N, C-alpha and C positions, 0 to 999 in steps of 0.2 A: 505494500499500500504506500502510496506517496503521500507524505505528510506536508510538504511544502514545494511548490514550482514557483520558480522566480523567472518571469518573462521581462526582457530588456527592450523597450519600444521606443523608437523614435519615429521614423516614417511608417513603420508599421502599426503604430498605435490603434487606429481605427479597426484594422483587421484583428488585432489582438483581443480587443473589447468586444466586437461583435460576432466574430467567427470562432477564436479560439477559447475564449473564456467559458461559453456554454457547453462545449465539448469537455474542457476540464471539470466542469461541474457534473456533468453527466458521467463521465469516468470516476467520479467519487474521490477527487484530489481534495484534500481536507482544507488546504489553504493555498491561495495563489497571490504572489505578489506581481504587480506590473509596475516596474521602474519606468515612469513617464519621463523620458529625457527632455521633451519640449517643455514640460511645466515644472521640471525638477522637483518631481514628488514621487512618492511611492503609493500605489493603491493597493489596499489589504482586503482581500475577499476570503470570507469563511462562511461556514455553514452551508456546504453544497446541498442543493436540492435538485429537482428534475430540470436540468440545463439551465440552472441559474444558482448565483450565491444569495443567500438571503441576508448576509451582513457584508456591508463595506465601509471603509474608512480610508481618506487620503490624509496622507502624512507629508508635511512639507519639510523643507531641509533644516529647520530649526526643531524638529520633533524627533520622536523614535517610533518605529515599528513595532508594535507589541504582539510578537508572534505568539500563537496559542500553544506554544510548547515551552513555556517557563522561561524565556528570555526576551529581551529587546535588544533591537538594533537601532543606533543613531541614523537618520536618513542621510545626514552629511557624510557619513563613512561609506555609504553605497553609491552616491551620485558622483559623477565627475566633477573635478574643480574647474570653474569657469572664471 
């Protein structure tokens, strides 16, 4: 079972959200992070249901992503320096 899938998205962002994300939920992947390079944010999706995630939060560069498995990662440590 995949506990966390991390997708890095720049120009692929629309496809990652509209095409890939529902497939990940349908496959039962527990948590997905989309690292949105255009917005410099990490989108955290949890609680997979039938082709959708029931919970989503967007974490900006001055925040941490609270992974559902007992740790958090600072967004600035994930994003590239600009």
